[in-house]
Backbone as CSV, one residue per row, in Angstrom:
resi,resn,N_x,N_y,N_z,CA_x,CA_y,CA_z,C_x,C_y,C_z
1,MET,-10.057,26.086,0.320,-11.316,25.612,0.859,-11.489,24.137,0.488
2,PRO,-11.736,23.266,1.470,-11.870,21.843,1.173,-13.082,21.570,0.285
3,ARG,-12.922,20.612,-0.579,-14.022,20.211,-1.451,-14.928,19.251,-0.704
4,HIS,-16.153,19.171,-1.129,-17.114,18.235,-0.564,-16.702,16.820,-0.954
5,ALA,-16.920,15.865,-0.071,-16.491,14.484,-0.303,-17.059,13.899,-1.593
6,SER,-18.204,14.392,-2.055,-18.810,13.826,-3.254,-17.977,14.094,-4.504
7,THR,-16.976,14.973,-4.425,-16.124,15.223,-5.586,-14.990,14.206,-5.674
8,LEU,-14.881,13.322,-4.704,-13.813,12.322,-4.706,-14.153,11.168,-5.633
9,GLN,-13.126,10.723,-6.356,-13.290,9.571,-7.232,-12.034,8.720,-7.137
10,VAL,-12.208,7.408,-6.952,-11.092,6.465,-6.988,-11.052,5.890,-8.400
11,ARG,-9.868,5.904,-8.977,-9.735,5.463,-10.368,-8.486,4.605,-10.514
12,GLU,-8.588,3.549,-11.315,-7.423,2.716,-11.636,-6.642,3.371,-12.759
13,VAL,-5.322,3.392,-12.598,-4.428,3.950,-13.619,-3.242,3.006,-13.783
14,ALA,-2.464,3.241,-14.812,-1.230,2.489,-15.004,-0.192,2.969,-13.984
15,TRP,0.721,2.104,-13.602,1.810,2.465,-12.692,2.537,3.703,-13.205
16,GLU,2.723,3.790,-14.508,3.467,4.887,-15.120,2.649,6.168,-15.278
17,ASP,1.385,6.165,-14.902,0.531,7.349,-15.023,1.257,8.565,-14.456
18,PRO,1.306,9.677,-15.187,2.062,10.851,-14.722,1.615,11.393,-13.362
19,ALA,0.325,11.394,-13.094,-0.141,11.906,-11.800,0.291,10.982,-10.661
20,ALA,0.166,9.665,-10.856,0.604,8.710,-9.834,2.112,8.789,-9.642
21,ALA,2.849,8.885,-10.747,4.311,8.999,-10.657,4.703,10.281,-9.926
22,GLY,3.971,11.366,-10.170,4.243,12.623,-9.479,4.013,12.516,-7.982
23,LEU,2.960,11.816,-7.592,2.712,11.612,-6.160,3.789,10.732,-5.535
24,ARG,4.229,9.700,-6.238,5.310,8.859,-5.704,6.600,9.657,-5.565
25,ALA,6.853,10.568,-6.503,8.041,11.432,-6.400,7.917,12.359,-5.190
26,ALA,6.728,12.883,-4.941,6.508,13.729,-3.765,6.702,12.916,-2.485
27,MET,6.265,11.666,-2.500,6.458,10.782,-1.350,7.949,10.595,-1.077
28,SER,8.698,10.326,-2.127,10.152,10.158,-1.971,10.796,11.428,-1.437
29,ALA,10.398,12.573,-1.965,10.967,13.845,-1.504,10.679,14.087,-0.023
30,GLU,9.536,13.615,0.433,9.163,13.779,1.841,9.879,12.782,2.750
31,LEU,10.001,11.539,2.293,10.525,10.485,3.165,12.029,10.262,3.051
32,ASP,12.604,10.514,1.903,14.036,10.257,1.726,14.910,10.947,2.770
33,PRO,14.627,12.195,3.149,15.472,12.827,4.179,15.460,12.089,5.522
34,ARG,14.366,11.421,5.846,14.296,10.675,7.107,15.282,9.511,7.126
35,TYR,15.545,8.969,5.959,16.391,7.790,5.838,17.674,8.090,5.064
36,ALA,18.082,9.347,5.038,19.220,9.780,4.209,20.479,8.952,4.458
37,ASP,20.725,8.578,5.699,21.944,7.824,6.004,21.810,6.333,5.673
38,GLN,20.643,5.922,5.167,20.406,4.512,4.849,20.091,4.287,3.373
39,GLY,20.231,5.325,2.559,19.820,5.258,1.158,20.373,4.089,0.388
40,ASP,21.643,3.742,0.608,22.249,2.630,-0.131,21.586,1.298,0.200
41,ARG,21.127,1.156,1.432,20.477,-0.089,1.847,19.036,-0.165,1.358
42,LEU,18.370,0.980,1.263,16.937,0.984,1.014,16.537,1.054,-0.448
43,GLY,17.222,1.872,-1.223,16.810,2.155,-2.592,16.337,0.965,-3.399
44,PRO,17.176,-0.039,-3.582,16.769,-1.168,-4.424,15.602,-1.969,-3.843
45,LEU,15.476,-2.006,-2.532,14.424,-2.807,-1.908,13.055,-2.146,-1.959
46,LEU,13.018,-0.837,-2.061,11.746,-0.126,-1.966,11.145,0.241,-3.315
47,SER,11.841,-0.076,-4.375,11.377,0.308,-5.714,10.944,-0.915,-6.504
48,PRO,9.640,-1.175,-6.568,9.184,-2.334,-7.336,9.364,-2.107,-8.832
49,ARG,9.518,-3.189,-9.555,9.568,-3.106,-11.011,8.132,-2.966,-11.530
50,PRO,7.918,-2.166,-12.553,6.550,-1.947,-13.057,5.786,-3.237,-13.363
51,GLU,6.470,-4.256,-13.867,5.772,-5.501,-14.199,5.304,-6.266,-12.956
52,GLN,5.768,-5.871,-11.779,5.339,-6.504,-10.533,4.102,-5.822,-9.934
53,ILE,3.658,-4.735,-10.530,2.512,-3.992,-10.009,1.233,-4.559,-10.608
54,ALA,0.362,-5.059,-9.741,-0.904,-5.645,-10.183,-1.979,-4.578,-10.369
55,LEU,-1.900,-3.500,-9.596,-2.964,-2.495,-9.609,-2.429,-1.196,-9.030
56,THR,-2.780,-0.082,-9.645,-2.497,1.231,-9.085,-3.792,2.024,-9.075
57,LEU,-4.101,2.585,-7.925,-5.294,3.418,-7.767,-4.882,4.838,-7.410
58,VAL,-5.659,5.799,-7.866,-5.491,7.190,-7.457,-6.828,7.695,-6.942
59,VAL,-6.747,8.711,-6.097,-7.942,9.429,-5.660,-7.880,10.800,-6.297
60,GLU,-8.953,11.141,-6.972,-9.057,12.464,-7.581,-10.072,13.276,-6.801
61,ASP,-9.726,14.516,-6.554,-10.630,15.467,-5.911,-10.882,16.542,-6.956
62,GLY,-12.008,16.418,-7.641,-12.245,17.281,-8.790,-11.244,16.944,-9.879
63,ASP,-10.488,17.936,-10.331,-9.508,17.690,-11.391,-8.092,17.504,-10.864
64,GLU,-7.950,17.319,-9.548,-6.631,17.156,-8.935,-6.463,15.728,-8.410
65,THR,-5.331,15.097,-8.733,-5.006,13.772,-8.198,-4.281,13.982,-6.879
66,VAL,-4.864,13.462,-5.781,-4.393,13.817,-4.443,-3.861,12.638,-3.624
67,ALA,-4.026,11.409,-4.112,-3.548,10.244,-3.351,-3.355,9.083,-4.315
68,CYS,-2.477,8.162,-3.915,-2.225,6.980,-4.744,-1.841,5.799,-3.863
69,GLY,-1.957,4.627,-4.434,-1.521,3.397,-3.784,-1.572,2.267,-4.783
70,SER,-0.759,1.245,-4.565,-0.668,0.133,-5.516,-0.663,-1.201,-4.797
71,LEU,-0.922,-2.247,-5.567,-0.721,-3.625,-5.123,0.444,-4.191,-5.915
72,HIS,1.422,-4.696,-5.188,2.644,-5.278,-5.742,2.542,-6.786,-5.572
73,THR,2.760,-7.530,-6.639,2.732,-8.986,-6.573,4.042,-9.475,-5.970
74,LEU,3.926,-10.240,-4.898,5.105,-10.736,-4.194,5.695,-11.959,-4.899
75,PRO,7.011,-12.133,-4.819,7.616,-13.315,-5.450,7.227,-14.618,-4.748
76,ARG,6.961,-14.531,-3.437,6.550,-15.687,-2.649,5.464,-15.240,-1.678
77,PRO,4.473,-16.083,-1.420,3.437,-15.703,-0.459,4.021,-15.487,0.942
78,VAL,3.385,-14.597,1.675,3.744,-14.310,3.065,2.605,-14.815,3.941
79,ASP,2.940,-15.542,5.000,1.921,-16.075,5.897,1.385,-14.976,6.817
80,VAL,0.070,-14.839,6.830,-0.613,-13.932,7.755,-1.660,-14.769,8.478
81,ASP,-1.329,-15.204,9.672,-2.234,-16.039,10.471,-2.750,-17.252,9.707
82,GLY,-1.853,-17.901,8.970,-2.218,-19.106,8.240,-2.766,-18.867,6.846
83,ALA,-2.961,-17.623,6.463,-3.459,-17.304,5.125,-2.312,-16.750,4.284
84,PRO,-2.171,-17.215,3.056,-1.088,-16.702,2.217,-1.446,-15.342,1.606
85,ALA,-0.576,-14.369,1.803,-0.713,-13.064,1.149,0.201,-13.075,-0.067
86,ARG,-0.357,-12.826,-1.215,0.416,-12.825,-2.460,0.646,-11.413,-2.985
87,GLN,0.045,-10.428,-2.296,0.179,-9.040,-2.737,0.497,-8.143,-1.549
88,GLU,1.186,-7.072,-1.865,1.631,-6.097,-0.872,1.119,-4.710,-1.274
89,VAL,0.552,-3.982,-0.317,0.210,-2.583,-0.553,1.519,-1.818,-0.653
90,LYS,1.644,-1.000,-1.690,2.902,-0.313,-1.965,2.623,1.142,-2.319
91,LYS,3.525,2.021,-1.879,3.528,3.433,-2.272,2.197,4.128,-1.995
92,LEU,1.647,3.896,-0.795,0.433,4.583,-0.371,0.819,5.998,0.059
93,TYR,0.217,6.986,-0.578,0.607,8.371,-0.308,-0.578,9.305,-0.534
94,VAL,-0.709,10.267,0.380,-1.712,11.324,0.265,-0.968,12.651,0.285
95,ALA,-1.265,13.517,-0.675,-0.625,14.829,-0.755,-0.897,15.614,0.533
96,PRO,0.093,16.356,1.029,-0.027,17.038,2.317,-1.292,17.874,2.506
97,GLY,-1.721,18.593,1.533,-2.905,19.437,1.686,-4.217,18.679,1.740
98,HIS,-4.161,17.350,1.604,-5.378,16.539,1.567,-5.399,15.474,2.657
99,ARG,-4.500,15.575,3.597,-4.439,14.587,4.679,-5.526,14.849,5.717
100,ARG,-5.761,13.812,6.529,-6.735,13.870,7.621,-8.163,13.988,7.090
101,ARG,-8.372,13.448,5.881,-9.705,13.422,5.265,-10.175,11.992,5.028
102,GLY,-9.386,11.004,5.469,-9.756,9.608,5.286,-9.346,9.007,3.948
103,LEU,-8.510,9.717,3.195,-8.133,9.223,1.867,-7.210,8.014,1.940
104,ALA,-6.291,7.994,2.893,-5.420,6.823,3.049,-6.256,5.602,3.426
105,THR,-7.206,5.792,4.323,-8.095,4.694,4.714,-8.915,4.221,3.517
106,LEU,-9.437,5.161,2.737,-10.196,4.813,1.536,-9.353,3.950,0.602
107,LEU,-8.126,4.365,0.328,-7.258,3.582,-0.561,-6.895,2.230,0.046
108,LEU,-6.590,2.204,1.336,-6.277,0.922,1.989,-7.426,-0.061,1.811
109,GLU,-8.645,0.407,2.028,-9.813,-0.472,1.919,-10.036,-0.915,0.473
110,GLU,-9.848,-0.011,-0.470,-10.000,-0.370,-1.888,-8.948,-1.406,-2.305
111,LEU,-7.711,-1.209,-1.865,-6.639,-2.148,-2.211,-6.850,-3.494,-1.521
112,ARG,-7.300,-3.459,-0.293,-7.593,-4.690,0.450,-8.702,-5.480,-0.255
113,ALA,-9.739,-4.786,-0.686,-10.838,-5.443,-1.400,-10.367,-5.992,-2.747
114,ALA,-9.518,-5.240,-3.442,-8.997,-5.708,-4.733,-8.172,-6.981,-4.562
115,ALA,-7.378,-7.042,-3.506,-6.605,-8.258,-3.230,-7.549,-9.430,-2.984
116,GLY,-8.621,-9.181,-2.274,-9.615,-10.225,-2.040,-10.286,-10.688,-3.324
117,ARG,-10.652,-9.733,-4.179,-11.288,-10.097,-5.454,-10.350,-10.901,-6.340
118,SER,-9.039,-10.711,-6.167,-8.085,-11.474,-6.980,-7.841,-12.873,-6.411
119,GLY,-8.472,-13.187,-5.267,-8.377,-14.530,-4.713,-7.562,-14.664,-3.448
120,ASP,-6.990,-13.571,-2.965,-6.174,-13.642,-1.749,-7.025,-13.513,-0.489
121,ASP,-6.624,-14.257,0.537,-7.283,-14.165,1.840,-6.601,-13.159,2.755
122,ALA,-5.386,-12.724,2.390,-4.627,-11.783,3.219,-3.810,-10.877,2.307
123,VAL,-3.400,-9.752,2.866,-2.556,-8.798,2.154,-1.580,-8.223,3.180
124,VAL,-0.412,-7.811,2.724,0.621,-7.290,3.622,1.062,-5.906,3.156
125,LEU,1.826,-5.254,4.021,2.472,-4.001,3.646,3.710,-3.810,4.500
126,HIS,4.557,-2.920,4.024,5.806,-2.578,4.709,5.850,-1.078,4.883
127,THR,6.313,-0.638,6.039,6.601,0.775,6.263,7.883,0.853,7.072
128,GLY,8.291,2.065,7.357,9.553,2.236,8.048,9.392,2.685,9.486
129,THR,10.419,2.416,10.274,10.420,2.784,11.695,10.387,4.287,11.907
130,LEU,10.776,5.062,10.901,10.807,6.524,11.031,9.562,7.181,10.443
131,GLN,8.489,6.423,10.332,7.226,6.930,9.806,6.108,6.701,10.830
132,PRO,6.147,7.430,11.944,5.152,7.200,12.994,3.719,7.438,12.540
133,GLU,3.516,8.349,11.594,2.161,8.597,11.116,1.607,7.385,10.368
134,ALA,2.459,6.695,9.619,2.032,5.488,8.912,1.768,4.354,9.902
135,LEU,2.655,4.185,10.868,2.462,3.150,11.884,1.130,3.345,12.608
136,ALA,0.843,4.581,12.979,-0.407,4.882,13.688,-1.618,4.579,12.809
137,LEU,-1.541,4.935,11.535,-2.652,4.679,10.620,-2.946,3.190,10.516
138,TYR,-1.922,2.391,10.236,-2.145,0.965,10.022,-2.647,0.289,11.298
139,GLU,-2.087,0.654,12.421,-2.550,0.054,13.679,-3.983,0.469,13.987
140,ALA,-4.325,1.728,13.740,-5.689,2.198,13.999,-6.702,1.525,13.076
141,ARG,-6.257,1.083,11.907,-7.156,0.434,10.956,-7.192,-1.080,11.133
142,GLY,-6.539,-1.586,12.175,-6.629,-3.005,12.504,-5.615,-3.905,11.831
143,TRP,-4.639,-3.338,11.140,-3.576,-4.166,10.574,-2.706,-4.655,11.720
144,ARG,-2.245,-5.899,11.617,-1.451,-6.516,12.675,0.006,-6.582,12.250
145,ARG,0.899,-6.261,13.192,2.330,-6.381,12.900,2.687,-7.844,12.692
146,ILE,3.525,-8.064,11.686,4.000,-9.411,11.364,5.520,-9.334,11.224
147,PRO,6.205,-10.472,11.255,7.658,-10.438,11.043,8.009,-9.859,9.671
148,ALA,9.165,-9.232,9.603,9.629,-8.681,8.330,9.736,-9.806,7.308
149,PHE,9.139,-9.594,6.145,9.186,-10.589,5.076,10.182,-10.118,4.019
150,GLU,10.554,-11.042,3.132,11.518,-10.710,2.078,10.904,-9.705,1.114
151,PRO,11.641,-8.713,0.711,13.065,-8.487,0.914,13.392,-7.659,2.160
152,TYR,12.389,-7.317,2.948,12.601,-6.386,4.059,13.318,-6.996,5.253
153,ALA,13.442,-8.314,5.293,14.194,-8.951,6.369,15.635,-8.452,6.374
154,GLU,16.147,-8.073,5.193,17.507,-7.533,5.086,17.667,-6.201,5.816
155,ILE,16.569,-5.492,5.974,16.597,-4.179,6.628,15.607,-4.165,7.797
156,ALA,15.560,-5.275,8.523,14.583,-5.435,9.604,14.702,-4.335,10.656
157,ASP,15.898,-3.775,10.841,16.073,-2.713,11.833,15.357,-1.425,11.440
158,LEU,14.998,-1.273,10.187,14.298,-0.085,9.696,12.873,-0.385,9.259
159,SER,12.453,-1.641,9.387,11.191,-2.099,8.811,10.146,-2.443,9.852
160,VAL,8.906,-2.144,9.497,7.748,-2.631,10.237,6.792,-3.165,9.182
161,CYS,6.437,-4.429,9.311,5.539,-5.066,8.353,4.207,-5.365,9.029
162,PHE,3.154,-5.298,8.227,1.794,-5.520,8.708,1.078,-6.471,7.773
163,GLY,0.070,-7.144,8.295,-0.793,-7.989,7.484,-2.220,-7.886,7.980
164,THR,-3.145,-8.217,7.107,-4.558,-8.256,7.475,-5.287,-9.172,6.505
165,SER,-6.492,-9.541,6.875,-7.318,-10.332,5.968,-7.873,-9.424,4.880
166,THR,-8.308,-10.032,3.801,-8.916,-9.276,2.712,-10.419,-9.425,2.783
167,TYR,-11.086,-8.707,1.926,-12.531,-8.846,1.750,-12.722,-9.674,0.493
168,ARG,-13.118,-10.919,0.688,-13.324,-11.790,-0.466,-14.794,-12.085,-0.617
169,PRO,-15.323,-11.919,-1.813,-16.717,-12.295,-2.046,-16.918,-13.774,-1.741
170,ALA,-18.091,-14.130,-1.243,-18.370,-15.516,-0.871,-18.129,-16.472,-2.041
171,ALA,-18.487,-16.071,-3.245,-18.296,-16.946,-4.411,-16.819,-17.214,-4.639
172,ALA,-15.970,-16.234,-4.431,-14.528,-16.415,-4.622,-13.967,-17.359,-3.572
173,ARG,-14.449,-17.246,-2.318,-13.975,-18.136,-1.256,-14.368,-19.572,-1.566
174,ALA,-15.591,-19.773,-2.035,-16.071,-21.121,-2.313,-15.322,-21.759,-3.483
175,ALA,-14.931,-20.954,-4.465,-14.271,-21.480,-5.656,-12.779,-21.657,-5.473
176,ALA,-12.204,-21.044,-4.432,-10.744,-21.076,-4.258,-10.285,-22.461,-3.811
177,PRO,-9.162,-22.922,-4.352,-8.619,-24.197,-3.885,-8.086,-24.043,-2.457
178,ALA,-8.126,-25.102,-1.705,-7.597,-25.070,-0.338,-6.086,-24.836,-0.395
179,SER,-5.583,-23.970,0.526,-4.140,-23.718,0.513,-3.425,-24.510,1.551
């Protein structure tokens, strides 16, 4: 029986948090078979180092952790319509029994806002060509396709990259140096 939305809580955790790590492992178990013949090309590119993770969020439904997503600090900014994106949404995942409840959208918006609060005007993400559900989600939420950025340019045939503006508080925009 689905829980009422008021039981949902978004919480920041460490990248190594066992519940977040468990969800990322479930994500890999679900997606790895789709790309089984490309594993050697993808593995190193899709696994960020923990020190590159700026933020990890989870969604809890009561006492169960049901979704996760992170912001990964990019080595170089990516241009999104003239705005530099310094962070990438990474490892966005919702457990199968909790999909179609708006949790991915909730996390996307929270991560987008966090990127804005950190001073960025844009944020990017990468997904794969064999993930039509992810492509549909990002397009429906207004993310725009952009050229494959590093390191995904190496696997451009399997990559779809997106960018969007962030939500930046007016005070942060006024204080930010011109780019």
